[in-house]
mmCIF file of the N, C-alpha and C atoms, coordinates in Angstrom:
data_MODEL
# 
_entry.id   MODEL 
# 
loop_
_atom_site.group_PDB 
_atom_site.id 
_atom_site.type_symbol 
_atom_site.label_atom_id 
_atom_site.label_alt_id 
_atom_site.label_comp_id 
_atom_site.label_asym_id 
_atom_site.label_entity_id 
_atom_site.label_seq_id 
_atom_site.pdbx_PDB_ins_code 
_atom_site.Cartn_x 
_atom_site.Cartn_y 
_atom_site.Cartn_z 
_atom_site.occupancy 
_atom_site.B_iso_or_equiv 
_atom_site.pdbx_formal_charge 
_atom_site.auth_seq_id 
_atom_site.auth_comp_id 
_atom_site.auth_asym_id 
_atom_site.auth_atom_id 
_atom_site.pdbx_PDB_model_num 
ATOM 1   N N  . MET A 1 1  ? 136.396 90.134  86.671  1.00 0.00 ? 1  MET A N  1 
ATOM 2   C CA . MET A 1 1  ? 137.550 90.700  85.921  1.00 0.00 ? 1  MET A CA 1 
ATOM 3   C C  . MET A 1 1  ? 138.624 91.069  87.098  1.00 0.00 ? 1  MET A C  1 
ATOM 4   N N  . GLN A 1 2  ? 139.611 90.344  86.946  1.00 0.00 ? 2  GLN A N  1 
ATOM 5   C CA . GLN A 1 2  ? 140.828 90.497  87.830  1.00 0.00 ? 2  GLN A CA 1 
ATOM 6   C C  . GLN A 1 2  ? 141.812 91.647  87.412  1.00 0.00 ? 2  GLN A C  1 
ATOM 7   N N  . THR A 1 3  ? 142.162 92.539  88.308  1.00 0.00 ? 3  THR A N  1 
ATOM 8   C CA . THR A 1 3  ? 143.153 93.450  87.985  1.00 0.00 ? 3  THR A CA 1 
ATOM 9   C C  . THR A 1 3  ? 144.489 93.125  88.724  1.00 0.00 ? 3  THR A C  1 
ATOM 10  N N  . ARG A 1 4  ? 145.511 93.957  88.499  1.00 0.00 ? 4  ARG A N  1 
ATOM 11  C CA . ARG A 1 4  ? 146.692 93.806  89.222  1.00 0.00 ? 4  ARG A CA 1 
ATOM 12  C C  . ARG A 1 4  ? 146.674 94.281  90.702  1.00 0.00 ? 4  ARG A C  1 
ATOM 13  N N  . ASN A 1 5  ? 145.601 95.119  90.926  1.00 0.00 ? 5  ASN A N  1 
ATOM 14  C CA . ASN A 1 5  ? 145.538 95.681  92.162  1.00 0.00 ? 5  ASN A CA 1 
ATOM 15  C C  . ASN A 1 5  ? 144.604 94.891  92.989  1.00 0.00 ? 5  ASN A C  1 
ATOM 16  N N  . PRO A 1 6  ? 145.027 94.188  94.098  1.00 0.00 ? 6  PRO A N  1 
ATOM 17  C CA . PRO A 1 6  ? 144.091 93.359  94.904  1.00 0.00 ? 6  PRO A CA 1 
ATOM 18  C C  . PRO A 1 6  ? 143.130 94.383  95.714  1.00 0.00 ? 6  PRO A C  1 
ATOM 19  N N  . PHE A 1 7  ? 143.476 95.465  95.955  1.00 0.00 ? 7  PHE A N  1 
ATOM 20  C CA . PHE A 1 7  ? 142.547 96.373  96.658  1.00 0.00 ? 7  PHE A CA 1 
ATOM 21  C C  . PHE A 1 7  ? 141.314 96.731  95.845  1.00 0.00 ? 7  PHE A C  1 
ATOM 22  N N  . ILE A 1 8  ? 141.557 96.987  94.339  1.00 0.00 ? 8  ILE A N  1 
ATOM 23  C CA . ILE A 1 8  ? 140.439 97.222  93.607  1.00 0.00 ? 8  ILE A CA 1 
ATOM 24  C C  . ILE A 1 8  ? 139.605 95.865  93.467  1.00 0.00 ? 8  ILE A C  1 
ATOM 25  N N  . ASP A 1 9  ? 140.223 94.752  93.382  1.00 0.00 ? 9  ASP A N  1 
ATOM 26  C CA . ASP A 1 9  ? 139.464 93.575  93.320  1.00 0.00 ? 9  ASP A CA 1 
ATOM 27  C C  . ASP A 1 9  ? 138.541 93.352  94.510  1.00 0.00 ? 9  ASP A C  1 
ATOM 28  N N  . ASP A 1 10 ? 139.107 93.629  95.626  1.00 0.00 ? 10 ASP A N  1 
ATOM 29  C CA . ASP A 1 10 ? 138.415 93.422  96.947  1.00 0.00 ? 10 ASP A CA 1 
ATOM 30  C C  . ASP A 1 10 ? 137.145 94.353  96.989  1.00 0.00 ? 10 ASP A C  1 
ATOM 31  N N  . LEU A 1 11 ? 137.463 95.734  96.519  1.00 0.00 ? 11 LEU A N  1 
ATOM 32  C CA . LEU A 1 11 ? 136.243 96.616  96.432  1.00 0.00 ? 11 LEU A CA 1 
ATOM 33  C C  . LEU A 1 11 ? 135.149 96.149  95.361  1.00 0.00 ? 11 LEU A C  1 
ATOM 34  N N  . THR A 1 12 ? 135.559 95.643  94.313  1.00 0.00 ? 12 THR A N  1 
ATOM 35  C CA . THR A 1 12 ? 134.698 95.085  93.265  1.00 0.00 ? 12 THR A CA 1 
ATOM 36  C C  . THR A 1 12 ? 133.858 94.049  93.942  1.00 0.00 ? 12 THR A C  1 
ATOM 37  N N  . LYS A 1 13 ? 134.415 93.079  94.704  1.00 0.00 ? 13 LYS A N  1 
ATOM 38  C CA . LYS A 1 13 ? 133.757 91.880  95.371  1.00 0.00 ? 13 LYS A CA 1 
ATOM 39  C C  . LYS A 1 13 ? 132.783 92.435  96.424  1.00 0.00 ? 13 LYS A C  1 
ATOM 40  N N  . MET A 1 14 ? 133.228 93.589  97.096  1.00 0.00 ? 14 MET A N  1 
ATOM 41  C CA . MET A 1 14 ? 132.337 94.139  98.204  1.00 0.00 ? 14 MET A CA 1 
ATOM 42  C C  . MET A 1 14 ? 131.091 94.851  97.507  1.00 0.00 ? 14 MET A C  1 
ATOM 43  N N  . ALA A 1 15 ? 131.393 95.451  96.356  1.00 0.00 ? 15 ALA A N  1 
ATOM 44  C CA . ALA A 1 15 ? 130.262 96.307  95.672  1.00 0.00 ? 15 ALA A CA 1 
ATOM 45  C C  . ALA A 1 15 ? 129.281 95.296  95.227  1.00 0.00 ? 15 ALA A C  1 
ATOM 46  N N  . ASN A 1 16 ? 129.825 94.207  94.655  1.00 0.00 ? 16 ASN A N  1 
ATOM 47  C CA . ASN A 1 16 ? 128.891 93.177  94.117  1.00 0.00 ? 16 ASN A CA 1 
ATOM 48  C C  . ASN A 1 16 ? 127.974 92.511  95.235  1.00 0.00 ? 16 ASN A C  1 
ATOM 49  N N  . GLY A 1 17 ? 128.708 92.284  96.242  1.00 0.00 ? 17 GLY A N  1 
ATOM 50  C CA . GLY A 1 17 ? 128.090 91.673  97.472  1.00 0.00 ? 17 GLY A CA 1 
ATOM 51  C C  . GLY A 1 17 ? 126.955 92.718  98.047  1.00 0.00 ? 17 GLY A C  1 
ATOM 52  N N  . ALA A 1 18 ? 127.306 93.949  98.054  1.00 0.00 ? 18 ALA A N  1 
ATOM 53  C CA . ALA A 1 18 ? 126.338 94.978  98.595  1.00 0.00 ? 18 ALA A CA 1 
ATOM 54  C C  . ALA A 1 18 ? 125.097 95.067  97.584  1.00 0.00 ? 18 ALA A C  1 
ATOM 55  N N  . MET A 1 19 ? 125.387 95.068  96.350  1.00 0.00 ? 19 MET A N  1 
ATOM 56  C CA . MET A 1 19 ? 124.230 95.113  95.379  1.00 0.00 ? 19 MET A CA 1 
ATOM 57  C C  . MET A 1 19 ? 123.419 93.896  95.571  1.00 0.00 ? 19 MET A C  1 
ATOM 58  N N  . GLY A 1 20 ? 123.872 92.760  95.769  1.00 0.00 ? 20 GLY A N  1 
ATOM 59  C CA . GLY A 1 20 ? 123.047 91.611  95.986  1.00 0.00 ? 20 GLY A CA 1 
ATOM 60  C C  . GLY A 1 20 ? 122.223 91.638  97.143  1.00 0.00 ? 20 GLY A C  1 
ATOM 61  N N  . ALA A 1 21 ? 122.864 92.192  98.363  1.00 0.00 ? 21 ALA A N  1 
ATOM 62  C CA . ALA A 1 21 ? 122.090 92.425  99.626  1.00 0.00 ? 21 ALA A CA 1 
ATOM 63  C C  . ALA A 1 21 ? 120.962 93.558  99.399  1.00 0.00 ? 21 ALA A C  1 
ATOM 64  N N  . LEU A 1 22 ? 121.297 94.549  98.699  1.00 0.00 ? 22 LEU A N  1 
ATOM 65  C CA . LEU A 1 22 ? 120.276 95.625  98.461  1.00 0.00 ? 22 LEU A CA 1 
ATOM 66  C C  . LEU A 1 22 ? 119.086 95.082  97.622  1.00 0.00 ? 22 LEU A C  1 
ATOM 67  N N  . THR A 1 23 ? 119.513 94.204  96.619  1.00 0.00 ? 23 THR A N  1 
ATOM 68  C CA . THR A 1 23 ? 118.363 93.748  95.907  1.00 0.00 ? 23 THR A CA 1 
ATOM 69  C C  . THR A 1 23 ? 117.480 92.811  96.763  1.00 0.00 ? 23 THR A C  1 
ATOM 70  N N  . GLY A 1 24 ? 118.010 92.008  97.576  1.00 0.00 ? 24 GLY A N  1 
ATOM 71  C CA . GLY A 1 24 ? 117.172 91.244  98.506  1.00 0.00 ? 24 GLY A CA 1 
ATOM 72  C C  . GLY A 1 24 ? 116.351 92.099  99.449  1.00 0.00 ? 24 GLY A C  1 
ATOM 73  N N  . VAL A 1 25 ? 116.935 93.161  99.991  1.00 0.00 ? 25 VAL A N  1 
ATOM 74  C CA . VAL A 1 25 ? 116.190 94.112  100.805 1.00 0.00 ? 25 VAL A CA 1 
ATOM 75  C C  . VAL A 1 25 ? 115.052 94.708  100.145 1.00 0.00 ? 25 VAL A C  1 
ATOM 76  N N  . LYS A 1 26 ? 115.271 95.094  98.851  1.00 0.00 ? 26 LYS A N  1 
ATOM 77  C CA . LYS A 1 26 ? 114.329 95.717  98.018  1.00 0.00 ? 26 LYS A CA 1 
ATOM 78  C C  . LYS A 1 26 ? 113.172 94.758  97.751  1.00 0.00 ? 26 LYS A C  1 
ATOM 79  N N  . ASP A 1 27 ? 113.532 93.576  97.384  1.00 0.00 ? 27 ASP A N  1 
ATOM 80  C CA . ASP A 1 27 ? 112.422 92.479  97.314  1.00 0.00 ? 27 ASP A CA 1 
ATOM 81  C C  . ASP A 1 27 ? 111.526 92.260  98.529  1.00 0.00 ? 27 ASP A C  1 
ATOM 82  N N  . GLU A 1 28 ? 112.160 92.281  99.501  1.00 0.00 ? 28 GLU A N  1 
ATOM 83  C CA . GLU A 1 28 ? 111.436 92.038  100.879 1.00 0.00 ? 28 GLU A CA 1 
ATOM 84  C C  . GLU A 1 28 ? 110.610 93.303  101.282 1.00 0.00 ? 28 GLU A C  1 
ATOM 85  N N  . VAL A 1 29 ? 111.088 94.531  100.936 1.00 0.00 ? 29 VAL A N  1 
ATOM 86  C CA . VAL A 1 29 ? 110.319 95.799  101.124 1.00 0.00 ? 29 VAL A CA 1 
ATOM 87  C C  . VAL A 1 29 ? 109.126 95.736  100.334 1.00 0.00 ? 29 VAL A C  1 
ATOM 88  N N  . GLU A 1 30 ? 109.195 95.426  99.004  1.00 0.00 ? 30 GLU A N  1 
ATOM 89  C CA . GLU A 1 30 ? 108.115 95.429  98.123  1.00 0.00 ? 30 GLU A CA 1 
ATOM 90  C C  . GLU A 1 30 ? 107.077 94.359  98.479  1.00 0.00 ? 30 GLU A C  1 
ATOM 91  N N  . ALA A 1 31 ? 107.478 93.219  98.930  1.00 0.00 ? 31 ALA A N  1 
ATOM 92  C CA . ALA A 1 31 ? 106.555 92.084  99.459  1.00 0.00 ? 31 ALA A CA 1 
ATOM 93  C C  . ALA A 1 31 ? 105.789 92.596  100.691 1.00 0.00 ? 31 ALA A C  1 
ATOM 94  N N  . ARG A 1 32 ? 106.612 93.245  101.540 1.00 0.00 ? 32 ARG A N  1 
ATOM 95  C CA . ARG A 1 32 ? 105.776 93.714  102.793 1.00 0.00 ? 32 ARG A CA 1 
ATOM 96  C C  . ARG A 1 32 ? 104.890 94.964  102.514 1.00 0.00 ? 32 ARG A C  1 
ATOM 97  N N  . VAL A 1 33 ? 105.251 95.634  101.424 1.00 0.00 ? 33 VAL A N  1 
ATOM 98  C CA . VAL A 1 33 ? 104.337 96.790  101.128 1.00 0.00 ? 33 VAL A CA 1 
ATOM 99  C C  . VAL A 1 33 ? 103.055 96.324  100.431 1.00 0.00 ? 33 VAL A C  1 
ATOM 100 N N  . ARG A 1 34 ? 103.282 95.355  99.462  1.00 0.00 ? 34 ARG A N  1 
ATOM 101 C CA . ARG A 1 34 ? 102.096 94.605  98.947  1.00 0.00 ? 34 ARG A CA 1 
ATOM 102 C C  . ARG A 1 34 ? 101.114 94.089  99.896  1.00 0.00 ? 34 ARG A C  1 
ATOM 103 N N  . ASP A 1 35 ? 101.764 93.347  100.910 1.00 0.00 ? 35 ASP A N  1 
ATOM 104 C CA . ASP A 1 35 ? 100.867 92.830  101.916 1.00 0.00 ? 35 ASP A CA 1 
ATOM 105 C C  . ASP A 1 35 ? 100.135 93.800  102.680 1.00 0.00 ? 35 ASP A C  1 
ATOM 106 N N  . GLN A 1 36 ? 100.676 94.923  103.022 1.00 0.00 ? 36 GLN A N  1 
ATOM 107 C CA . GLN A 1 36 ? 100.088 95.998  103.754 1.00 0.00 ? 36 GLN A CA 1 
ATOM 108 C C  . GLN A 1 36 ? 98.888  96.672  102.934 1.00 0.00 ? 36 GLN A C  1 
ATOM 109 N N  . ILE A 1 37 ? 99.240  96.860  101.799 1.00 0.00 ? 37 ILE A N  1 
ATOM 110 C CA . ILE A 1 37 ? 98.154  97.373  100.841 1.00 0.00 ? 37 ILE A CA 1 
ATOM 111 C C  . ILE A 1 37 ? 97.061  96.486  100.875 1.00 0.00 ? 37 ILE A C  1 
ATOM 112 N N  . ALA A 1 38 ? 97.287  95.129  100.563 1.00 0.00 ? 38 ALA A N  1 
ATOM 113 C CA . ALA A 1 38 ? 96.276  94.143  100.557 1.00 0.00 ? 38 ALA A CA 1 
ATOM 114 C C  . ALA A 1 38 ? 95.365  94.169  101.725 1.00 0.00 ? 38 ALA A C  1 
ATOM 115 N N  . LYS A 1 39 ? 95.993  94.240  102.915 1.00 0.00 ? 39 LYS A N  1 
ATOM 116 C CA . LYS A 1 39 ? 95.249  94.289  104.195 1.00 0.00 ? 39 LYS A CA 1 
ATOM 117 C C  . LYS A 1 39 ? 94.388  95.442  104.322 1.00 0.00 ? 39 LYS A C  1 
ATOM 118 N N  . ILE A 1 40 ? 94.911  96.691  103.788 1.00 0.00 ? 40 ILE A N  1 
ATOM 119 C CA . ILE A 1 40 ? 94.240  97.964  103.797 1.00 0.00 ? 40 ILE A CA 1 
ATOM 120 C C  . ILE A 1 40 ? 93.055  97.781  102.906 1.00 0.00 ? 40 ILE A C  1 
ATOM 121 N N  . LEU A 1 41 ? 93.335  97.348  101.804 1.00 0.00 ? 41 LEU A N  1 
ATOM 122 C CA . LEU A 1 41 ? 92.120  97.281  100.730 1.00 0.00 ? 41 LEU A CA 1 
ATOM 123 C C  . LEU A 1 41 ? 91.067  96.258  101.173 1.00 0.00 ? 41 LEU A C  1 
ATOM 124 N N  . ASP A 1 42 ? 91.393  95.179  101.867 1.00 0.00 ? 42 ASP A N  1 
ATOM 125 C CA . ASP A 1 42 ? 90.446  94.206  102.424 1.00 0.00 ? 42 ASP A CA 1 
ATOM 126 C C  . ASP A 1 42 ? 89.700  94.717  103.485 1.00 0.00 ? 42 ASP A C  1 
ATOM 127 N N  . GLY A 1 43 ? 90.170  95.711  104.264 1.00 0.00 ? 43 GLY A N  1 
ATOM 128 C CA . GLY A 1 43 ? 89.449  96.441  105.350 1.00 0.00 ? 43 GLY A CA 1 
ATOM 129 C C  . GLY A 1 43 ? 88.418  97.344  104.766 1.00 0.00 ? 43 GLY A C  1 
ATOM 130 N N  . MET A 1 44 ? 88.644  97.878  103.477 1.00 0.00 ? 44 MET A N  1 
ATOM 131 C CA . MET A 1 44 ? 87.753  98.915  103.022 1.00 0.00 ? 44 MET A CA 1 
ATOM 132 C C  . MET A 1 44 ? 86.472  98.315  102.302 1.00 0.00 ? 44 MET A C  1 
ATOM 133 N N  . ASP A 1 45 ? 85.379  99.078  102.233 1.00 0.00 ? 45 ASP A N  1 
ATOM 134 C CA . ASP A 1 45 ? 84.289  98.624  101.669 1.00 0.00 ? 45 ASP A CA 1 
ATOM 135 C C  . ASP A 1 45 ? 84.196  99.111  100.201 1.00 0.00 ? 45 ASP A C  1 
ATOM 136 N N  . ILE A 1 46 ? 85.011  98.471  99.454  1.00 0.00 ? 46 ILE A N  1 
ATOM 137 C CA . ILE A 1 46 ? 85.168  98.793  97.950  1.00 0.00 ? 46 ILE A CA 1 
ATOM 138 C C  . ILE A 1 46 ? 84.358  97.734  97.113  1.00 0.00 ? 46 ILE A C  1 
ATOM 139 N N  . PRO A 1 47 ? 83.416  98.144  96.284  1.00 0.00 ? 47 PRO A N  1 
ATOM 140 C CA . PRO A 1 47 ? 82.674  97.172  95.578  1.00 0.00 ? 47 PRO A CA 1 
ATOM 141 C C  . PRO A 1 47 ? 83.489  96.577  94.458  1.00 0.00 ? 47 PRO A C  1 
ATOM 142 N N  . ARG A 1 48 ? 83.253  95.338  94.097  1.00 0.00 ? 48 ARG A N  1 
ATOM 143 C CA . ARG A 1 48 ? 83.907  94.670  92.952  1.00 0.00 ? 48 ARG A CA 1 
ATOM 144 C C  . ARG A 1 48 ? 83.411  95.327  91.608  1.00 0.00 ? 48 ARG A C  1 
ATOM 145 N N  . ARG A 1 49 ? 84.188  94.990  90.645  1.00 0.00 ? 49 ARG A N  1 
ATOM 146 C CA . ARG A 1 49 ? 83.832  95.767  89.411  1.00 0.00 ? 49 ARG A CA 1 
ATOM 147 C C  . ARG A 1 49 ? 82.350  95.292  88.820  1.00 0.00 ? 49 ARG A C  1 
ATOM 148 N N  . ASP A 1 50 ? 82.111  94.032  89.009  1.00 0.00 ? 50 ASP A N  1 
ATOM 149 C CA . ASP A 1 50 ? 80.734  93.636  88.562  1.00 0.00 ? 50 ASP A CA 1 
ATOM 150 C C  . ASP A 1 50 ? 79.603  94.212  89.369  1.00 0.00 ? 50 ASP A C  1 
ATOM 151 N N  . GLU A 1 51 ? 79.832  94.371  90.714  1.00 0.00 ? 51 GLU A N  1 
ATOM 152 C CA . GLU A 1 51 ? 78.839  95.171  91.547  1.00 0.00 ? 51 GLU A CA 1 
ATOM 153 C C  . GLU A 1 51 ? 78.678  96.583  91.097  1.00 0.00 ? 51 GLU A C  1 
ATOM 154 N N  . PHE A 1 52 ? 79.839  97.132  90.774  1.00 0.00 ? 52 PHE A N  1 
ATOM 155 C CA . PHE A 1 52 ? 79.818  98.599  90.403  1.00 0.00 ? 52 PHE A CA 1 
ATOM 156 C C  . PHE A 1 52 ? 78.945  98.801  88.991  1.00 0.00 ? 52 PHE A C  1 
ATOM 157 N N  . GLU A 1 53 ? 79.309  97.868  88.076  1.00 0.00 ? 53 GLU A N  1 
ATOM 158 C CA . GLU A 1 53 ? 78.608  97.909  86.863  1.00 0.00 ? 53 GLU A CA 1 
ATOM 159 C C  . GLU A 1 53 ? 77.123  97.676  87.041  1.00 0.00 ? 53 GLU A C  1 
ATOM 160 N N  . ALA A 1 54 ? 76.697  96.858  87.850  1.00 0.00 ? 54 ALA A N  1 
ATOM 161 C CA . ALA A 1 54 ? 75.289  96.505  88.141  1.00 0.00 ? 54 ALA A CA 1 
ATOM 162 C C  . ALA A 1 54 ? 74.504  97.714  88.644  1.00 0.00 ? 54 ALA A C  1 
ATOM 163 N N  . VAL A 1 55 ? 75.250  98.407  89.708  1.00 0.00 ? 55 VAL A N  1 
ATOM 164 C CA . VAL A 1 55 ? 74.631  99.562  90.231  1.00 0.00 ? 55 VAL A CA 1 
ATOM 165 C C  . VAL A 1 55 ? 74.534  100.614 89.170  1.00 0.00 ? 55 VAL A C  1 
ATOM 166 N N  . LYS A 1 56 ? 75.711  100.756 88.374  1.00 0.00 ? 56 LYS A N  1 
ATOM 167 C CA . LYS A 1 56 ? 75.546  101.825 87.340  1.00 0.00 ? 56 LYS A CA 1 
ATOM 168 C C  . LYS A 1 56 ? 74.510  101.676 86.425  1.00 0.00 ? 56 LYS A C  1 
ATOM 169 N N  . ALA A 1 57 ? 74.220  100.396 85.896  1.00 0.00 ? 57 ALA A N  1 
ATOM 170 C CA . ALA A 1 57 ? 73.105  100.098 85.144  1.00 0.00 ? 57 ALA A CA 1 
ATOM 171 C C  . ALA A 1 57 ? 71.695  100.415 85.615  1.00 0.00 ? 57 ALA A C  1 
ATOM 172 N N  . MET A 1 58 ? 71.683  100.137 86.927  1.00 0.00 ? 58 MET A N  1 
ATOM 173 C CA . MET A 1 58 ? 70.317  100.326 87.664  1.00 0.00 ? 58 MET A CA 1 
ATOM 174 C C  . MET A 1 58 ? 70.137  101.897 87.606  1.00 0.00 ? 58 MET A C  1 
ATOM 175 N N  . ALA A 1 59 ? 71.048  102.608 87.981  1.00 0.00 ? 59 ALA A N  1 
ATOM 176 C CA . ALA A 1 59 ? 70.966  104.096 88.078  1.00 0.00 ? 59 ALA A CA 1 
ATOM 177 C C  . ALA A 1 59 ? 70.661  104.677 86.701  1.00 0.00 ? 59 ALA A C  1 
ATOM 178 N N  . ALA A 1 60 ? 71.187  104.162 85.700  1.00 0.00 ? 60 ALA A N  1 
ATOM 179 C CA . ALA A 1 60 ? 70.912  104.708 84.308  1.00 0.00 ? 60 ALA A CA 1 
ATOM 180 C C  . ALA A 1 60 ? 69.408  104.366 84.028  1.00 0.00 ? 60 ALA A C  1 
ATOM 181 N N  . LYS A 1 61 ? 68.975  103.157 84.403  1.00 0.00 ? 61 LYS A N  1 
ATOM 182 C CA . LYS A 1 61 ? 67.464  102.788 84.119  1.00 0.00 ? 61 LYS A CA 1 
ATOM 183 C C  . LYS A 1 61 ? 66.614  103.671 84.894  1.00 0.00 ? 61 LYS A C  1 
ATOM 184 N N  . ALA A 1 62 ? 67.005  104.008 86.224  1.00 0.00 ? 62 ALA A N  1 
ATOM 185 C CA . ALA A 1 62 ? 66.199  104.835 87.104  1.00 0.00 ? 62 ALA A CA 1 
ATOM 186 C C  . ALA A 1 62 ? 66.119  106.202 86.505  1.00 0.00 ? 62 ALA A C  1 
ATOM 187 N N  . ARG A 1 63 ? 67.238  106.762 85.995  1.00 0.00 ? 63 ARG A N  1 
ATOM 188 C CA . ARG A 1 63 ? 67.117  108.039 85.418  1.00 0.00 ? 63 ARG A CA 1 
ATOM 189 C C  . ARG A 1 63 ? 66.172  108.056 84.189  1.00 0.00 ? 63 ARG A C  1 
ATOM 190 N N  . GLU A 1 64 ? 66.286  106.999 83.333  1.00 0.00 ? 64 GLU A N  1 
ATOM 191 C CA . GLU A 1 64 ? 65.373  107.005 82.169  1.00 0.00 ? 64 GLU A CA 1 
ATOM 192 C C  . GLU A 1 64 ? 63.869  106.979 82.600  1.00 0.00 ? 64 GLU A C  1 
ATOM 193 N N  . GLU A 1 65 ? 63.558  106.065 83.597  1.00 0.00 ? 65 GLU A N  1 
ATOM 194 C CA . GLU A 1 65 ? 62.239  105.938 84.173  1.00 0.00 ? 65 GLU A CA 1 
ATOM 195 C C  . GLU A 1 65 ? 61.800  107.290 84.854  1.00 0.00 ? 65 GLU A C  1 
ATOM 196 N N  . ASN A 1 66 ? 62.695  108.023 85.555  1.00 0.00 ? 66 ASN A N  1 
ATOM 197 C CA . ASN A 1 66 ? 62.403  109.305 86.015  1.00 0.00 ? 66 ASN A CA 1 
ATOM 198 C C  . ASN A 1 66 ? 62.017  110.196 84.820  1.00 0.00 ? 66 ASN A C  1 
ATOM 199 N N  . GLU A 1 67 ? 62.685  110.314 83.852  1.00 0.00 ? 67 GLU A N  1 
ATOM 200 C CA . GLU A 1 67 ? 62.424  111.268 82.738  1.00 0.00 ? 67 GLU A CA 1 
ATOM 201 C C  . GLU A 1 67 ? 61.078  110.992 82.237  1.00 0.00 ? 67 GLU A C  1 
ATOM 202 N N  . GLU A 1 68 ? 60.784  109.690 82.045  1.00 0.00 ? 68 GLU A N  1 
ATOM 203 C CA . GLU A 1 68 ? 59.408  109.267 81.481  1.00 0.00 ? 68 GLU A CA 1 
ATOM 204 C C  . GLU A 1 68 ? 58.311  109.620 82.374  1.00 0.00 ? 68 GLU A C  1 
ATOM 205 N N  . LEU A 1 69 ? 58.524  109.523 83.759  1.00 0.00 ? 69 LEU A N  1 
ATOM 206 C CA . LEU A 1 69 ? 57.507  109.886 84.762  1.00 0.00 ? 69 LEU A CA 1 
ATOM 207 C C  . LEU A 1 69 ? 57.209  111.435 84.742  1.00 0.00 ? 69 LEU A C  1 
ATOM 208 N N  . LYS A 1 70 ? 58.309  112.164 84.443  1.00 0.00 ? 70 LYS A N  1 
ATOM 209 C CA . LYS A 1 70 ? 58.167  113.588 84.438  1.00 0.00 ? 70 LYS A CA 1 
ATOM 210 C C  . LYS A 1 70 ? 57.255  114.021 83.343  1.00 0.00 ? 70 LYS A C  1 
ATOM 211 N N  . LYS A 1 71 ? 57.501  113.322 82.110  1.00 0.00 ? 71 LYS A N  1 
ATOM 212 C CA . LYS A 1 71 ? 56.599  113.579 80.924  1.00 0.00 ? 71 LYS A CA 1 
ATOM 213 C C  . LYS A 1 71 ? 55.139  113.259 81.288  1.00 0.00 ? 71 LYS A C  1 
ATOM 214 N N  . GLN A 1 72 ? 55.065  112.200 81.895  1.00 0.00 ? 72 GLN A N  1 
ATOM 215 C CA . GLN A 1 72 ? 53.711  111.702 82.171  1.00 0.00 ? 72 GLN A CA 1 
ATOM 216 C C  . GLN A 1 72 ? 53.005  112.669 83.182  1.00 0.00 ? 72 GLN A C  1 
ATOM 217 N N  . ILE A 1 73 ? 53.627  113.163 84.176  1.00 0.00 ? 73 ILE A N  1 
ATOM 218 C CA . ILE A 1 73 ? 53.169  114.149 85.049  1.00 0.00 ? 73 ILE A CA 1 
ATOM 219 C C  . ILE A 1 73 ? 52.857  115.481 84.494  1.00 0.00 ? 73 ILE A C  1 
ATOM 220 N N  . ALA A 1 74 ? 53.565  115.845 83.582  1.00 0.00 ? 74 ALA A N  1 
ATOM 221 C CA . ALA A 1 74 ? 53.359  117.138 82.779  1.00 0.00 ? 74 ALA A CA 1 
ATOM 222 C C  . ALA A 1 74 ? 52.175  117.025 81.893  1.00 0.00 ? 74 ALA A C  1 
ATOM 223 N N  . GLU A 1 75 ? 51.898  115.730 81.251  1.00 0.00 ? 75 GLU A N  1 
ATOM 224 C CA . GLU A 1 75 ? 50.808  115.650 80.385  1.00 0.00 ? 75 GLU A CA 1 
ATOM 225 C C  . GLU A 1 75 ? 49.598  115.518 81.318  1.00 0.00 ? 75 GLU A C  1 
ATOM 226 N N  . LEU A 1 76 ? 49.474  114.858 82.458  1.00 0.00 ? 76 LEU A N  1 
ATOM 227 C CA . LEU A 1 76 ? 48.503  114.714 83.412  1.00 0.00 ? 76 LEU A CA 1 
ATOM 228 C C  . LEU A 1 76 ? 48.059  116.218 83.883  1.00 0.00 ? 76 LEU A C  1 
ATOM 229 N N  . GLN A 1 77 ? 48.947  117.085 84.247  1.00 0.00 ? 77 GLN A N  1 
ATOM 230 C CA . GLN A 1 77 ? 48.728  118.392 84.627  1.00 0.00 ? 77 GLN A CA 1 
ATOM 231 C C  . GLN A 1 77 ? 48.083  119.183 83.577  1.00 0.00 ? 77 GLN A C  1 
ATOM 232 N N  . ALA A 1 78 ? 48.512  119.021 82.437  1.00 0.00 ? 78 ALA A N  1 
ATOM 233 C CA . ALA A 1 78 ? 47.974  119.823 81.193  1.00 0.00 ? 78 ALA A CA 1 
ATOM 234 C C  . ALA A 1 78 ? 46.543  119.348 81.134  1.00 0.00 ? 78 ALA A C  1 
ATOM 235 N N  . LYS A 1 79 ? 46.177  118.066 81.350  1.00 0.00 ? 79 LYS A N  1 
ATOM 236 C CA . LYS A 1 79 ? 44.902  117.667 81.116  1.00 0.00 ? 79 LYS A CA 1 
ATOM 237 C C  . LYS A 1 79 ? 43.944  118.167 82.235  1.00 0.00 ? 79 LYS A C  1 
ATOM 238 N N  . LEU A 1 80 ? 44.513  118.213 83.503  1.00 0.00 ? 80 LEU A N  1 
ATOM 239 C CA . LEU A 1 80 ? 43.823  118.657 84.641  1.00 0.00 ? 80 LEU A CA 1 
ATOM 240 C C  . LEU A 1 80 ? 43.495  120.210 84.478  1.00 0.00 ? 80 LEU A C  1 
ATOM 241 N N  . THR A 1 81 ? 44.513  120.948 84.100  1.00 0.00 ? 81 THR A N  1 
ATOM 242 C CA . THR A 1 81 ? 44.196  122.399 84.035  1.00 0.00 ? 81 THR A CA 1 
ATOM 243 C C  . THR A 1 81 ? 43.447  122.899 82.809  1.00 0.00 ? 81 THR A C  1 
ATOM 244 N N  . GLY A 1 82 ? 43.380  121.997 81.826  1.00 0.00 ? 82 GLY A N  1 
ATOM 245 C CA . GLY A 1 82 ? 42.672  122.454 80.630  1.00 0.00 ? 82 GLY A CA 1 
ATOM 246 C C  . GLY A 1 82 ? 43.422  123.419 79.758  1.00 0.00 ? 82 GLY A C  1 
ATOM 247 N N  . PRO A 1 83 ? 42.882  123.722 78.739  1.00 0.00 ? 83 PRO A N  1 
ATOM 248 C CA . PRO A 1 83 ? 43.411  124.767 77.834  1.00 0.00 ? 83 PRO A CA 1 
ATOM 249 C C  . PRO A 1 83 ? 43.327  126.109 78.473  1.00 0.00 ? 83 PRO A C  1 
ATOM 250 N N  . GLN A 1 84 ? 44.511  126.730 78.392  1.00 0.00 ? 84 GLN A N  1 
ATOM 251 C CA . GLN A 1 84 ? 44.475  128.133 78.991  1.00 0.00 ? 84 GLN A CA 1 
ATOM 252 C C  . GLN A 1 84 ? 44.623  129.139 77.935  1.00 0.00 ? 84 GLN A C  1 
ATOM 253 N N  . GLY A 1 85 ? 43.910  130.189 78.027  1.00 0.00 ? 85 GLY A N  1 
ATOM 254 C CA . GLY A 1 85 ? 44.139  131.157 77.065  1.00 0.00 ? 85 GLY A CA 1 
ATOM 255 C C  . GLY A 1 85 ? 42.809  131.789 76.526  1.00 0.00 ? 85 GLY A C  1 
# 
C-alpha cells in the first residue's frame, strides 16, 4: 500500500524486511534446538515404548505369581503347625 509519504513507505518496507529476517532466524533456532534435543535424547538410556510395555507386563505377572506363592506358603505353614487351639 503506497502512501503519499515516502518516509512511511520506506518504514513499511523495512518492517516487512525485518519480519522476514526474524522469521528466518526463528526457523533456524527451532531447527537447532530440535537437533540438540535429539542428540541429548539419543545419549540417554530411555527405553522404547514396546520395551516399556513388555517390562510392565512382566512385572504385573511377577506380582500375580508372588501373591500366589504367598498363599501357598501360608497354606504349607498351616499344615506344618497343625491345628492350634
